[in-house]
Structure formats: C-alpha cells, structure tokens
N, C-alpha and C positions, 0 to 999 in steps of 0.2 A: 504494499500499501504507499503510495506517496505521501510526502509531511504534510504537502499541502489538502488533500481528502487527508488523512489524520486528525488536522488541526480542525476542518469544518464541523468531525462529527465530536471531538473532543468538544467545540462551542454547545456545539445541538445537545450532546448531554449536560452541561452548565446551564442554561438557558432550560432544558427542560426537564433539570435533574426530579426535579421534587413528582412528575408527572409520570419519566419513567419508572419508576424506581418505589414510587405511592410511599413516599418515608413522610412522618407524619412531623417533624423538627430538622431543621435543615440550618448545617452550620456552617458559617465562612470563618476560618483562618488568614488573617494579611500576618505573616512573615514581618513585614515592614513600619506594621503598626503600633501602637501601645509599649516604644521596647523601653520598658524601667527593668532597670536588676532591679533579683527578687533578692532577699535576706535572710540569710540561711536561721536566721532568729527568729527564721515565725515559727519555724517548728521547734517550738519550746513547752514549757510546762513550771509550775508550779510548788515549790515545797524542795526542802536540801532529803535528798535521797539517805533512805535510812537502814541500808543492807549492802552488799556488794552482786547482790543478786539483783538491783534494785540498776545500780549503777549498770550493772554489763546492761540491762535490758536499753537504760538510754543510749548507750553506746548499739547496741545492734537495731533499734529502730531509727536511729540516725538525729536524735533530740542536738539541738544548737543551743538551746536557753533555755538556763532553770532560773527561777524568781526565787529568791531562799530567805526573803524576809518578812514572813511569816503574817503579809495586808496589819490590818490596826493594832496587833501586837508589835509591833516594830517600834510605833509611835515613842514607846514609855522603854526603849530599849537602855540600860548602861551599858554597853560594852568595855567597860572598867571592873564593873562588879560582875558582869555576867549574866543580869536580874534582867526580868520586863517586866509590868503588868498585861493582865485579859484581861481588857476592858467589856466581854460578857461573862464575866466568872467573877462579880462583884468585885474586881480590879486587884483581884490575892495579885500576889506576887511570886515569879517560881523561874528555876533557874536557863538561863538561856546560854548555850556559848557555840557566838559563831566566830567566834577563831578556829572552833574543833571545824564546826562546815564548814571553812572555808580554807585551812589545810586537806581536808580530807580528800573536799571536791578536786584543788589540783591536781593533788597525787592523784591521784583516780578520773578526774576526766581534764584532763589539762588541754584541751583542744574547745572545750564546751564552755560558753558568757555562761556568769553566775553575777546576778543582780541581787544586793543588799539594798541598804536604806538611810539616808538621814534624819536624824531625828528634831524635829525644830519644833516641835508644841512647846520648849523649853525647860521639862521636869521629864524628870526621868527613875525608874526605881530604883529605890536604896539598902534596901533591907526587908527580908521576909516573916519577919518575927510580928507583924500584927496584920496577918494572914487572919479572914472572916475562919472560920473552922467546921467547912460544907459540910465534912464527913459526920461532926458530932452535931450539928441543926435537920440534914433528912439525911442522910447517908450518899450525902453530894448527888443527890438527883437534880436532875436540873429544875428549874422550876421560873417563873415569872420574873422573880424578883431577885436572876440569877443578873441582873444586868445593873441591879442597886450597887449604890455607893456604900460595902462595908467592909469594907477593907480600909483599915486603922481602927481599930475598935470601935465597930459600927455594931449594931443590937438590930434583930425582928424577932417576933413573937413567932407564938406556936401558929399563928392564923395569917402569916406571908408580913400584918402590918411593921412596917418600919418603926422601932421605938426611939431607935439612933444612929445616924448615917457617920462612917467614919472620920476619923481624919487625917488629912491626906500629908499633914506633915510631917508623919509617923513615917508615912512610907514613901515617902518622894523629896527630890531634891531638883534643886538648879543647877542646869542644863544648857549651857549657852552657846552657840553656833561654835565655837571653834573645838569644844567639848566633842561636840558631835563629828566634824570632819577628822579627829586627833586621829579614828581606825584604823582613816586612812594611812598615817604615815608610822602608826603601829605596824599597822601589815605589812608594812615597803621595810621598813627600816628592822623593826624585833621583831617580828615574822618571818623574812626576807620569800617574801611570795611573790610574785610575777605579777606586777598590778595590771597588765595587759588584758589576764583576764576578767579582772571586773574594773571594765573599763566603765559599765552602767552603774546608775545607783539611781534610784528612788525618791522622792522629793516627799518622805513620808509618807503618809496614807490618809487621801481623803479628807482633805483638813478641810473641805465646805462643814462637814458634818463630827465636829470635832463635839461640840454642844450636845449631841447624843452617845458619842462614843469615849467623850473625854468629859464630859462634862464633873468631873471633879475637879478639874481645872478653869475649861473656859465653860461661859455661860453660853445655855441651848438655844434662845435665841441670840443672830446675832445684828451687829445696828455696825452701821457705815465704820464707826473705825470697830470695830469687830474687823471687818478685812479688811483694812489696810493695819489691823497689828500683823494678825497671818502674814500677807506680803510680806509685811519687812522680814518678820522671821526668815520667810522666801528669802528673799533679798541676801541678809548676814548669811546664811549659810551658804548661799549662790557663791557669796564676795570670799568666804574664808577659802573655798573648795580651790577657785581658783585660784587663788597664791601657791595652791600646796602643787595644782597640778588645771591647767588652764586649759587642759584637752579632753579631762573628766566629763561622760555623756551624762545630761542631768536632765532625769524622765517625771515627769511633774503636769497636773497636781493628783494625778492619781484619780481623780473626780468618782463619784462613787456608781452612779448609777443614772441612769435617765429622766428620773427626780429631782435629781442634783448635780444630773451636769445646768440647770437651767437656774435653782435654787440652793439656798444655803438652808445654814444649821438653823432653826423655827421655822422654814421654809420663805425665808426674809432672803429677799435680792439689793446690792448694792445699790445707792444713785450716786450719782458725781454730778456736780452743774448742772442738778437737775431733770438727768434723766435714768432711767431707772434699767441694769443691765442682768442679764443674765450669769450666772456665775462664771461658766465658761471666757464668755467676751471680756468679764472685768477682768481675770486674769491674766489671760493674755495681752489684754491693753494693757493693766497693768507692765507687767514684765516688759512689754514693748515702751513704753513710756522711761522705767529704770536703767535699760540698756545705751540708750541714746542718751540719759544723763549720765552714762557711769564707763560705757563705752567696756561695759563688761555683760559676757555672754550669759544671760538669763536662763535658756530650755534649749536643751537641743531633741528631745521626744517630748509633745504633749500623748499625754497617757491619761486614758479613761477605762475604767470600768464598765464590762455591760453584765447586768442581769437581767433578760427580756422577759416580762412580765406577759407572757403567751401560755399560754398551756394545751389548745391542739395540736396535734402531729402537723394539720397545715398549714398555721403560726406557723411556727418554731421552728420548720423550714424554711420558712420566708424570712428567719430574723437576721443573717447575712446579709438583707438589704438596708437596715436599721442606718448602716455605716453609711453607705455612699450615693443609693438610689432616691435623685431626686424627686421619682416619681412614684415610690411607695410611703402608702400609706396606709400607716402602721397601728395596725388595734390598739393598741395602750400609746398613741401619743397624747402620754398626759403633761408632763412636764416643758416641753415644748410648746402648750399654749402659754407661759407665762414668761413669754422668751424674749417681751416690748415688756416688762414689767405685769401689766392685767392680764387677766383671762381671757382669749384669743379663742373659741371654741373652731375657730375656720384652722387652724395650725394641724394638720394631721400629718405632715411629711418631714418626718425625723433626717435624718439622711448626718448625721452628728457628725463626722468628721472632711463631708462637705462645707461644712457651714465652718468650721475650728480653722480649715485652707483659707478661705474669705477671710476670716477676721485676720488671722493671720499675714496671709498677702493687704491686708487693708492698714495694719498696723504694724508689721513688720517691713512692707516692701515684700518684689517680688524673689530676691537675692538671698532670700532668710535662710534654708536650709536644715527648717526645723522637718523631722519626722512625726511620724504617729506611729503608737502600741496602746496594746490594749494590756493592762497587767493583769486584768481576772474576766473572767467569761463563764457564766454556766445557763444554763436555762432549766429549765421542769424538772426539778428532779422524776416526776415520774409518767418519762416522757420513756420510752422504749430503747434500749444498745441501739437499734438501726436508726431510730431518728437522733441521738444524741452521735453517731458515729456521721451521718450525713447531713449535720448540722456544725455540726468539727471543721469536714472537709472543704462546705460554701468557704466557714471561716477565712481556710487557710488558703483557700482558691480568690476569696476576694483578697485576699490581703495581697497575695503573691500581683495581681494585677493593677493596684491601687501604689505597691514599694510600701506596704507598711513596716516597720521595723520591727518590730518582733511581736508578738504573740502566743498567752500563756495560761491556755484555762484555768485556774480555780479548782475546781471537782475535776478529778481524772478519771474516765472511765473506760474500764479494760478495753474497746473498742476505739479507744484514741491509740492506741501503742499499734494497730493493725494499717490505719485511716494516718497517722505521719508516719510508719515507716516506706509505706505505698508513696506519700507525695518525697520527702528524703531525699527516698534511692531511685526515682527517676526523672523527678521533677530538674530541669537543667538554670540557667543561673540569669536567662533574661526571662521577664516576661515578653507574650509575643500574642497580638487583640486577636478576637474571637468574639463573632456577635450568634445567639440563635436567636431564631426567631418563634424559642419556645422558652425564654429564661427563665419562667420563674419555675417549671420543672424539669429541663436539663442546661446545664452550663455544659462548656468547653473550656478549660484552664491550661492553658497553651503557654511553655516557653520553651526556646531553643540556648545552645549552648553556645559560648564564643563568637569559635567559629562561623555561626548558620549553620555548620554542615548537619543539626542532629536538630529535630524536633520532638520533644514529649504531648501530650495532647492527655487529657487527664479527665475522663468526660466523670459527671455527678446527675448523676438519675435520681431526682426527688418521687417522683410518678409509682402510682404503687403499682404499672406495670410496666410489663415491658414494653419502651420505646423504639421502633424502628430512626435511623437517625443519615443520618445525609450531611457529610461532609467534604468542602471542597475547598482544599487549601490554595491559595496565591502567594505569586512572590517566591515560588519555593523549587528544587528540582530534586524530589524524591524518589531512589529509586522502585518500580514496579513492582510488586510482588504478596508474598505473606510476609506479617507482621507478626509477631508476639504480642498479648496484651495480658495484664494481670490485673483480673478482680475480686474485688474484692463484693458481698450481697446476702451473705448470713454474719449477723452478728452478734454475739453472745457475753450476756454477764461474768463469764467461765473464761479462766486466760486463754488466749487462745496465741495471742503471740508468745514465742520463744525465743527466737534469735530470726535472724535473716535469711533463714534457710529455713525456718519449722513453723507456720506461718498460716493464717488463714488465706492467703490468695490462691486465687483457680487460673492456672493459666488456659487460654484460650488461642484463637487466632483472626486479625480481620486479612484482607486482603487493600489494598492499595496501588487503583490504578489509575492512570493521567491525574495523580496527585488530590482524589477522590479517597472518598470509605465511606461504604455504601454498611451499613450494622444494626441489630438491633441489642438496644444495652437489656441487662436485668430489669426486674423493679428492683426501687430503692438501692442502687448499687452503686457504686463506683470502680472506674475503670482507665487502665494508663494504659498508652500505646507508646509507643519509640521508632520513630522512623528516622531512615535516614540519606544522605544528599548523596546522587553517580558522580558530582563531579571531583570529590576529592579520593585522593589515591590512598588514605587508610583513615579510617575516621574509628573518633570514640574510643581509642586503645587507649587504657593508659598503666604505666609503667610496665608495660610488656606482659598486661593479664595474658592476653591471646599470644599465641606465637604458631606459625604457617611454616611448616618447612618441604618442601624448598616452596617459593612464589610464583616461581617461574617451573611449570609442571607439563610432564611427559606422559607417567599414566594415575598417578594419583598425589593426593594431599596428606601431610598428617596433622593436625589441629592440636594442637597444645597447651593450657590451661593452669593458670592455681584455680579455679573457681569448677565445679560438675556442670559440663557443656549437657546441655538441656535440648538444642535442636540448633542443625545446621542444613543454612540454606544456599544453593547456587542459585543465581541470579545473571546470564548474559548480559548483553553490554548496553540491549534495549530496556533491562531493568525486569523482564521476564524470568519469573522461578522456572530454570529447568532439569533442578535435582534437589532432592531435600532428607532427609532422614530426621531421626528422632533417637536420642542417647540417654546414656548416663555415666558418665564417665569423665577422668582430665585430659585422657587421652584417643583421638578419633580420626579412624583413616577413611576416607573418602574417593571412592573409587571412578574416574573421569576417562579414565579411556578411550570411553567413546564417545566424547565430546569435539566437537569442531576446535582446528587450534583458533586462538583469540582471545580476547579480554575477558573475563568475566570478575562478579562482585562477590567473594564468598558469608556470610553471614552469619554470627557465629553467636547463639542466643547462650551465654550461661545463667547460675542463677544468682549474678551476680549485676551483670547488664547485658546489655547485646556490645559486637564489635563487628565492624564492616570492613572487611580489607577487599583491597583491587589484587588479583594475582592473572599470567599472562599463559595462556591454555598453548604450548609446542606441538 
C-alpha cells in the first residue's frame, strides 16, 4: 500500500473512529501540550514508618515522600525535651522523639524526602507530670470530653461536667521562633544528618483553627488582631530559618479543610481597610506584603488539607475535581459561600487550588515559583476499598497534570499501596496533555520521559461498568504492535501488596495501530500501558538491565535481564509484530532464522519495566 493511501485511510479512521469502533469514550493525547514536570513527591504518605517491614514496603511501592510531623500534635512539640501535647486527648503530654525518627528514616530510606514541622504557636510542652488521669476516670475510653482542657490539674465529675479546667502554665513553656528553628542546626551539626533529605518543612498545622485545637493558648473566636498575631508568628519563624538556610522549603498554612479554607476559628474572617477576606486569600496577601517589604521569601509550597464531606460513591469519585475544575459544582460547597464575607448561595464551585493560583499571581506576580501541596486527604470512612483506590488514583493523576509538589493522604488504606506502586513504577517524568469526552467517568493520565520516546497512559475508569475507549495519540511516533498492560480492578481491605513482584497487578495487552488504541477497561479499574517510539535506536534501557547478544544476528538472539522476562515481542521496521513469546526467566533465546534480513525492534517486558532495542537481522 502506498504511503498516500495509508495516510488517507488513517485520516478517515481518526475522523470516524467513534463510528468505526463504536467507542463510548474518546480520548485524545497530545505529546506537545501541558508539558509540566511531574514531582515524584506526589507519591507520598503521612506518618513515620514503625517497622522494618513498613520501611521495605515503602521502598517496594515507590513512595518518595513522608510527612512525619503528626499534624495537630506537632504544634506544641518540644524537640529539646522530646515531648508534645495531644489536643484531642485532654492536652495530655506524651513522649515524642523526632531525633530518633529522622535518624532511622535517613539510615533506612536515604532517597525518600521527609517532612517535619516548625512550631509557630509560641508554647510547647514542658512536662508530663500534670496529665489528666484518663485511666482512673474511665479506663482511657473516648468520650466527648476528651478535647477538654483538663491537663494541668483539671477535674471532671462522673457525669462529664467540668469542675475545673487545667492550668496551662503547669505543663507548657514559652517557645520563641529561634527555639523552633534550632532543631535544624541540631540535626545538621549535632546529629550530622544530611539535611537535603529534610528540605521541606510544614509551617505548623491548621493555624486558622488553633482556637479549637489549641484553645488553651489562643481564643476560640479570632479578631483582626488575632489574625495579624498568627501571621507575625509565621513571619518570625520564616525569617529565623532563612538565616540558617535560605533554601529550606516552607510549606503552609496547612489549612484544615473546605470550611476553614474560607473561615477561621469561630467562623470569623479578617477585615482589612473595610474589605473582608477569606482565610487563604488573606494568608497569601500578607505573605506577599511581608516578602516585598523585607525581601525574605515567605512561602515555597501552599499546603492545604482536604477532607471532602460527601458520602455517596458517585460524589466521592468526583472529589478530585474540587481542586482544579472551575466548572464542577461540589455538593458540599459551604465554606466558599463566605468567600467575600457574607453568605452567597450562588457560590457552588470550589476549584480551590485554581483560586489560590489566581490570588498568588495577583499578590506575588507571575514569576512567583510557589508550588502547591496537599498535606492531608481522606474521604468517608464508610467508602469501599475500591472507591478509596479510585479516588486516590484520581488525586495523583490530577496532581501530576497540574504540577503539584507533594501529596500525602492522612489515612492510608491498604489499596493505596497497589495504586501508588502502579503510578510510581510506570509513570514518566513529564505530564502530557489528554482530554476525555467522558472525563467524569474515564480519565487518561499521560506522561512521557525526558527523551520523549516513551509514553505511559494510565486509564482510570470510575464507572461501575466496563468502558470501551478509543485513544488517539498526536505528535508521537510509536511502534505499532502489542503492548503489555497492568491493571488493578479488585481492591481488598486485606494486605495484597507485598513487593514489586508480589501484588495485585493483572497483566494484559493492547494493540497500538497508527498511534491509536481501542480497548475495553474493566469496571472500577486503573490500567497502565507504556508505548515506545520507533525512531530511537535504544529505548528506555536503564543500567544495562536488559542486554542482547548479539545485536547483529543471523539465526537467534539471547536476551538477558536482571529481572524476570515476562514477554518478548519482535516488530518489523514498520512496527508490525512478527514474532512473540511468553516466558518467565532471566535469560531467553529467540529463533530469528526464518525472518528476512533487515532492521527489527525487540520489545522486552520484564517484571520491572519495558525495554525496546533495535537489532539487525543479517
């Protein structure tokens, strides 16, 4: 067939693809659009690892970032005495050793970033000698009074009535900015830690609701003066750490969730020169003003926490749209109704990170280099493991699309090991633009390597039924043929992920023809496929993981790999598969004696990756 005829047929195929293949979802991928770097730190978690097994699981799953500061419990952390307060348990003081955490983490996971926090409140724990005796009171059972201020000599009767509140002076001490940032020099100078691993620091936690979580120190209802006071605390710590290391990444304000993005303690909002501001806009504005006045950088990552309040599966599976989608009407859009001070019932769309981006550009200017992170995330505890998995996959995918700096879910569900492993092991470094005509149910999260010769597409099907899809790839030149896929579609609360070789990934395949894929996605599934460009002589081979002997061959070729070889496909110069074999060995021999002389591409799928090389048949 002439190239002209082939081009015409290809064009007709693209123009009429939906009719020819009867697809329900059409996806377009454009390798030259939306090319932003994907941060490896979106593959992150909350919590310090507690066992060797957990450390190993983190390595195997491809976790790159751990937030280890305990959220609200970090606010009163005294690193000198290794004590902190539990704001949800009578403010009782307990032992907490960040030195030990940081040392173990660095020795066991030197390539994973760890994030701790600087304290801003101005008070930290000093002794556990005045704890409320919860064991004597009710055998340490939770009840509504657990958040009462009883540490420090507080008393309560048998019916739960407060007789006397605790005296905070008995268990708290002053903690100025220099004390909180001195942990950095303690780690670098005294413990000799490599501080490049600890370059990200939360600027405390959820300061806009300290009046609820730390009401023993700050009034519950904020005034304009309260807002300015907490901003001055923030600025003091920022200035202090910049003197020590100006390159530390400051991440704040770690705003609690939808309502508090727009409101503070006591549901109040700051007013400046007669204008009422929502909390996040005020925070961004004040950081910009302080930075312009002092020349000291005040923020590197705008960090928010996200706890969507929806409960139905259908709504939970759309929660990723709260962040960036300017058209999505969020069913629980409540806080945003106070964005301009009063209650505006017409405000139904969140797009919170897009709003923050607009505010940052307005106050800092275009060239601000401020990133975005989500330090905490969780959806309804009643959701199934499948819903958690798909919601998590969607959040990772949207983070990759928009250049999110880090993403660390607060509650870690077993299914997340499987999901993060699939993404971190198969996705590439640079986001690639993609559109779906059924985006609410089917998304394609695409990425390419820095050379541009390898493309990974991760399909997320949020539908309860199978979905037929047709994917057209533009501005790429990929080899026609059969490509392996990896799918997750059955999620369990039981631990299924053991390692990169023992997990729930199901192997399958798709066929690429003229830069297009037609396939069917299982219901409630995540599927990854990696394609390779036929113009490169050697593709995606890392550290000689796969070797060919010889590359100029008469009769047969031997393929040797550091990992188990699962499948080998031989493609001719036009990309048509002409020979394939399934295997399970580290060394495989393929007979090529019957093939005509010429150039071929050999595609080797190992348990670790896919490698494509060019060979010459003599």
